C-alpha positions as CSV (number, residue, x, y, z in Angstrom):
1,M,0.0,0.0,0.0
2,T,1.3,3.5,-0.9
3,R,1.9,6.2,1.6
4,R,-0.9,8.2,0.0
5,A,-3.3,5.3,0.3
6,L,-2.3,4.8,4.0
7,L,-2.9,8.5,4.7
8,Q,-6.3,8.4,2.9
9,S,-7.3,5.3,4.9
10,A,-6.3,7.0,8.2
11,I,-8.3,10.1,7.2
12,T,-11.4,8.0,6.4
13,V,-11.2,6.1,9.8
14,A,-10.7,9.4,11.7
15,A,-13.6,11.0,10.0
16,A,-15.8,8.0,10.8
17,N,-14.7,8.0,14.4
18,A,-15.4,11.8,14.7
19,A,-18.9,11.3,13.2
20,T,-19.8,8.7,15.8
21,A,-18.0,10.2,18.8
22,H,-21.4,10.6,20.7
23,W,-22.5,7.1,19.9
24,K,-23.0,4.4,22.6
25,P,-24.1,1.2,21.0
26,K,-23.5,-2.4,22.2
27,L,-21.3,-4.7,20.1
28,G,-21.4,-8.5,20.2
29,V,-22.1,-11.7,18.4
30,F,-25.1,-13.7,17.4
31,C,-24.7,-17.4,18.4
32,R,-25.9,-20.5,20.1
33,Y,-25.5,-20.6,23.8
34,S,-22.8,-22.4,25.6
35,A,-20.7,-21.4,28.6
36,A,-17.6,-21.6,26.3
37,N,-19.1,-19.3,23.7
38,I,-20.1,-16.7,26.3
39,A,-16.6,-16.9,27.8
40,F,-15.1,-16.2,24.3
41,A,-17.4,-13.2,23.7
42,G,-16.3,-11.7,27.1
43,E,-12.6,-12.3,26.5
44,E,-12.8,-10.8,23.0
45,G,-14.2,-7.6,24.5
46,F,-17.7,-7.8,23.2
47,T,-20.5,-6.2,25.3
48,C,-23.6,-8.1,24.2
49,V,-24.9,-11.2,22.6
50,Q,-28.0,-12.3,20.7
51,L,-28.8,-16.0,21.4
52,A,-30.5,-18.5,19.1
53,T,-33.5,-20.3,20.7
54,G,-32.5,-23.8,21.6
55,G,-30.7,-26.0,24.1
56,P,-30.7,-24.4,27.5
57,V,-32.3,-21.3,26.0
58,S,-35.7,-22.6,25.1
59,P,-39.3,-22.6,26.4
60,E,-38.7,-26.0,28.0
61,S,-35.7,-24.8,30.0
62,T,-36.0,-24.9,33.8
63,D,-35.6,-21.9,36.0
64,E,-32.3,-23.2,37.1
65,Q,-31.0,-23.5,33.6
66,L,-32.0,-20.0,32.7
67,A,-30.5,-18.7,36.0
68,E,-27.2,-20.3,34.9
69,V,-27.4,-18.6,31.5
70,K,-27.9,-15.2,33.3
71,R,-25.0,-15.9,35.6
72,S,-22.8,-16.8,32.7
73,L,-23.6,-13.5,30.9
74,A,-23.2,-11.4,34.1
75,A,-19.9,-12.9,34.9
76,R,-18.5,-11.8,31.5
77,G,-20.2,-8.3,31.6
78,L,-22.5,-9.2,28.6
79,T,-26.0,-7.9,27.9
80,L,-28.4,-10.3,26.3
81,A,-29.6,-7.9,23.6
82,A,-32.2,-10.2,21.9
83,L,-33.3,-13.7,21.2
84,N,-34.0,-15.2,17.8
85,G,-37.2,-17.1,17.0
86,G,-38.3,-18.6,13.7
87,G,-41.5,-20.0,12.2
88,N,-44.3,-18.7,10.1
89,H,-46.6,-16.5,12.2
90,L,-49.6,-17.3,10.1
91,D,-49.3,-21.0,11.0
92,P,-51.3,-21.9,14.1
93,A,-48.7,-24.4,15.3
94,A,-45.9,-21.9,14.9
95,Q,-48.1,-19.3,16.8
96,Q,-48.4,-21.6,19.8
97,R,-44.7,-22.1,19.9
98,F,-43.9,-18.5,19.5
99,V,-46.1,-17.5,22.5
100,K,-43.9,-19.7,24.5
101,I,-40.8,-18.0,23.1
102,I,-42.3,-14.6,24.2
103,E,-42.7,-16.0,27.7
104,L,-39.1,-17.3,27.5
105,A,-37.9,-13.8,26.7
106,G,-39.9,-12.5,29.7
107,R,-38.2,-15.1,32.0
108,L,-34.8,-14.0,30.7
109,G,-35.6,-10.3,30.8
110,V,-34.9,-9.9,27.1
111,P,-36.9,-7.1,25.4
112,F,-36.6,-8.2,21.7
113,I,-37.1,-11.3,19.6
114,G,-35.9,-11.3,16.0
115,G,-37.2,-13.3,13.1
116,S,-39.6,-13.3,10.2
117,S,-43.0,-11.5,9.9
118,G,-45.1,-14.4,8.8
119,A,-46.4,-14.9,5.2
120,N,-49.0,-16.4,3.0
121,P,-47.1,-16.9,-0.2
122,G,-48.9,-16.0,-3.4
123,R,-51.4,-13.7,-1.8
124,P,-51.4,-9.9,-2.4
125,L,-49.3,-7.9,-0.1
126,D,-52.2,-5.9,1.5
127,E,-54.0,-9.2,2.3
128,Q,-51.0,-10.7,3.9
129,V,-50.3,-7.6,6.0
130,Q,-53.9,-7.6,7.3
131,A,-53.6,-11.3,8.2
132,I,-50.3,-10.7,10.0
133,V,-51.8,-7.8,12.0
134,K,-54.8,-9.9,13.1
135,A,-52.6,-12.8,14.1
136,Y,-50.2,-10.6,16.1
137,E,-53.0,-8.7,17.9
138,T,-54.9,-11.8,18.9
139,Q,-52.1,-14.3,19.5
140,Y,-49.0,-12.3,20.5
141,F,-49.7,-8.9,21.8
142,P,-51.3,-9.9,25.2
143,A,-48.0,-11.8,25.9
144,C,-45.9,-9.0,24.6
145,E,-47.7,-6.6,26.9
146,K,-47.3,-8.9,29.9
147,Y,-43.6,-9.6,29.4
148,K,-42.6,-6.2,27.8
149,V,-41.3,-7.8,24.6
150,R,-41.1,-6.4,21.0
151,I,-41.1,-8.7,17.9
152,L,-38.6,-7.6,15.3
153,W,-38.6,-8.4,11.6
154,E,-35.4,-9.1,9.7
155,P,-35.2,-8.7,5.9
156,Y,-34.3,-12.4,5.4
157,V,-35.8,-13.7,2.2
158,N,-37.7,-16.9,3.0
159,P,-41.3,-18.3,2.6
160,A,-42.3,-17.2,6.1
161,N,-41.4,-13.5,5.6
162,I,-42.8,-10.6,3.7
163,A,-40.7,-8.0,5.7
164,T,-37.9,-8.1,3.2
165,S,-37.8,-4.6,1.7
166,P,-38.6,-0.9,2.5
167,V,-42.0,-1.3,0.6
168,A,-43.0,-4.1,2.9
169,F,-41.5,-2.5,6.1
170,A,-43.7,0.6,5.4
171,A,-46.8,-1.4,4.7
172,L,-46.5,-3.4,7.9
173,L,-45.5,-0.5,10.2
174,R,-48.3,1.6,8.8
175,A,-50.8,-1.2,9.4
176,F,-49.6,-1.7,13.0
177,N,-49.9,2.0,13.6
178,D,-46.6,2.4,15.5
179,S,-47.4,-0.5,17.9
180,P,-44.9,-0.8,20.7
181,Y,-44.7,-4.5,20.1
182,V,-43.2,-4.6,16.6
183,G,-40.1,-3.2,14.9
184,L,-37.1,-4.1,12.8
185,Q,-34.0,-6.2,13.2
186,M,-31.8,-4.6,10.6
187,D,-29.4,-6.9,8.6
188,P,-27.9,-5.0,5.7
189,S,-26.6,-8.2,4.0
190,H,-30.1,-9.3,3.1
191,L,-30.9,-6.0,1.5
192,A,-27.6,-5.8,-0.4
193,W,-28.1,-8.9,-2.5
194,Q,-31.6,-7.7,-3.3
195,M,-30.0,-4.6,-4.8
196,I,-31.6,-2.4,-2.0
197,D,-29.4,0.3,-0.5
198,P,-29.0,-0.7,3.2
199,V,-27.8,2.8,4.2
200,D,-30.9,4.5,2.7
201,A,-33.2,1.9,4.3
202,T,-31.5,2.4,7.7
203,R,-32.0,6.1,7.5
204,E,-35.6,5.8,6.5
205,F,-36.5,3.3,9.2
206,A,-34.0,4.2,11.9
207,K,-36.6,4.8,14.6
208,Y,-38.0,1.3,14.2
209,I,-34.6,-0.5,14.4
210,F,-34.1,-2.2,17.8
211,N,-31.5,-4.8,17.0
212,V,-28.8,-5.2,14.2
213,H,-27.0,-8.1,12.6
214,L,-23.6,-7.3,11.2
215,K,-23.0,-9.4,8.0
216,D,-21.8,-8.5,4.6
217,T,-22.7,-9.7,1.1
218,E,-20.2,-10.3,-1.7
219,I,-21.6,-10.0,-5.3
220,N,-19.9,-11.9,-8.1
221,W,-20.3,-9.1,-10.6
222,P,-18.6,-10.8,-13.6
223,L,-21.1,-13.6,-13.3
224,V,-24.0,-11.2,-12.9
225,R,-23.0,-9.1,-15.9
226,R,-22.8,-12.2,-18.2
227,G,-25.5,-14.3,-16.7
228,G,-27.9,-12.0,-14.8
229,I,-29.4,-12.7,-11.5
230,Q,-31.0,-15.9,-12.8
231,P,-27.8,-17.4,-14.4
232,V,-27.4,-20.7,-16.1
233,D,-27.5,-23.8,-13.9
234,N,-28.5,-21.6,-10.9
235,A,-24.8,-20.5,-10.5
236,K,-24.4,-18.7,-7.1
237,W,-23.9,-15.0,-7.8
238,W,-23.8,-13.8,-4.2
239,R,-22.7,-15.1,-0.8
240,F,-22.6,-13.9,2.8
241,R,-19.3,-12.7,4.1
242,L,-17.8,-11.0,7.2
243,P,-18.2,-7.2,7.5
244,G,-15.7,-5.6,5.2
245,S,-15.5,-8.5,2.7
246,G,-18.5,-7.5,0.6
247,V,-20.3,-4.6,-1.0
248,I,-21.8,-2.8,2.0
249,D,-20.8,0.8,2.8
250,W,-20.1,0.2,6.5
251,K,-19.0,3.7,7.1
252,G,-22.3,5.0,5.8
253,F,-24.3,2.3,7.6
254,F,-22.8,3.0,11.0
255,T,-23.1,6.7,10.5
256,A,-26.8,6.3,9.7
257,L,-27.2,4.5,13.0
258,A,-25.1,7.0,14.9
259,D,-27.0,9.9,13.5
260,A,-30.2,8.3,14.8
261,G,-28.6,7.8,18.2
262,Y,-29.0,4.0,18.0
263,S,-27.9,2.4,21.3
264,G,-29.1,-1.2,20.9
265,G,-27.3,-4.4,20.2
266,M,-25.2,-4.9,17.0
267,N,-24.2,-8.5,16.7
268,I,-21.8,-10.0,14.2
269,E,-23.5,-12.9,12.4
270,N,-20.7,-15.1,11.0
271,E,-22.1,-16.9,7.9
272,D,-18.8,-16.6,6.1
273,E,-17.9,-20.1,4.9
274,F,-14.2,-19.2,4.8
275,Y,-14.4,-19.6,8.6
276,Y,-16.4,-22.8,8.8
277,P,-17.0,-25.3,10.3
278,N,-18.8,-23.1,12.8
279,Y,-19.6,-25.3,15.8
280,N,-18.2,-28.4,17.5
281,G,-21.3,-29.5,19.3
282,T,-22.5,-26.3,20.9
283,D,-19.1,-24.6,21.1
284,F,-17.4,-22.4,18.5
285,T,-14.7,-24.0,16.5
286,E,-11.3,-22.3,16.4
287,S,-11.9,-21.2,12.8
288,F,-15.2,-19.7,13.7
289,K,-13.7,-17.8,16.6
290,E,-11.1,-16.4,14.2
291,G,-13.9,-15.1,11.9
292,F,-15.4,-13.2,14.8
293,R,-12.0,-11.8,15.7
294,V,-11.4,-10.6,12.1
295,A,-14.9,-9.0,11.9
296,H,-14.4,-7.4,15.3
297,A,-11.1,-5.8,14.2
298,Y,-12.8,-4.4,11.1
299,V,-15.9,-3.1,12.9
300,R,-13.9,-1.4,15.6
301,Q,-12.8,1.2,13.1
302,F,-16.4,2.6,13.1
303,V,-17.8,1.7,16.6
304,P,-16.7,3.4,19.9
305,Q,-14.4,1.3,22.0
306,G,-15.8,-0.2,25.2
307,A,-19.3,1.0,24.6
308,R,-21.6,-0.4,27.3
309,S,-25.1,0.3,28.5
C-alpha cells in the first residue's frame, strides 16, 4: 500500500470516528448458547450477545437452567440484547410455539425477539399484511404486553417472511400504527443482495430498528454481468461474508445508526464459509472464533471502543 493510500485510509477512519463520537451502542455476536461461547465473547471484548433459541435457552428450560445462563452472561459483563425465534406467524402451530418464546424472553428479561414477519405466499401484499396484524394482535400482543417484549422483523428472504424490503416495512409498520410490540432487526446483508441500499433503508426506518445483525454480502459481478441474477445452472452470484469483505458501505451504515442515536445491540453474524465449520457440538470451533476476531477488528474502526449500557 502506498503512503498516499495509507494516509487516505487514516483520514477515512478518523472521519468515521469523529462522526460517531457521541454514539454508545453495544457490540457483540449472534450465536448458540454455551458457557464456552459466552466466555469467548467476554474475553474478546464484546459487550452483548444475541442468542438463538434452543438447548438451555428454550421454552422448555428450567428456571435453574435460565438462571445459569444469566449468571454466565453477568460474569462476563455481557448484555443479552435479543433472542431469535423462527416460524411462520400465520401458521397456528408456529403461533403456539412463539407465544412460549415470548414467555421465555420474559423469563430472561430480554426485550426483543428477532425473526420473520409471517407470510401467506402467493397472496397480495395488503391481504398478507392484514392477516399478520390480526394474528399478532390476537395471538402475541397480550403476551408481549405482559412480558414487555417487542417482535422484530429481519429482511431475510424466506417463505415465512414478507418484511424483506422498504416497501413491505412501510406497509407493515403503517398497518400496525406504530405499535410498541413490533419493529425491525436490521441486517444489511439481506438488503444488499436484493440490490436495495442498506444505508438508505437504515436512515428511512432508523426509529423502528431495535437490533442489528452485522453481516456483509459479496456480489460476483462478472457472473451477474454475463448471466444476470438468474444465471445458467443456478450459479451462485452472491454469498454472505464477514463485514468488510463485501459490497456494503459500512462507514455509511454505521453513520446512519449513529445519526439516529441508536444504542441497541449490534451482533456479528458469522455466515462466512471461509471460517467454517462453525460449531463443534454447541461450542465455537477455532476457525469460527477467528472469523469473529477478524470481523471485530474491522468493525472497531467505526464503533466506539468499550461502549456499554
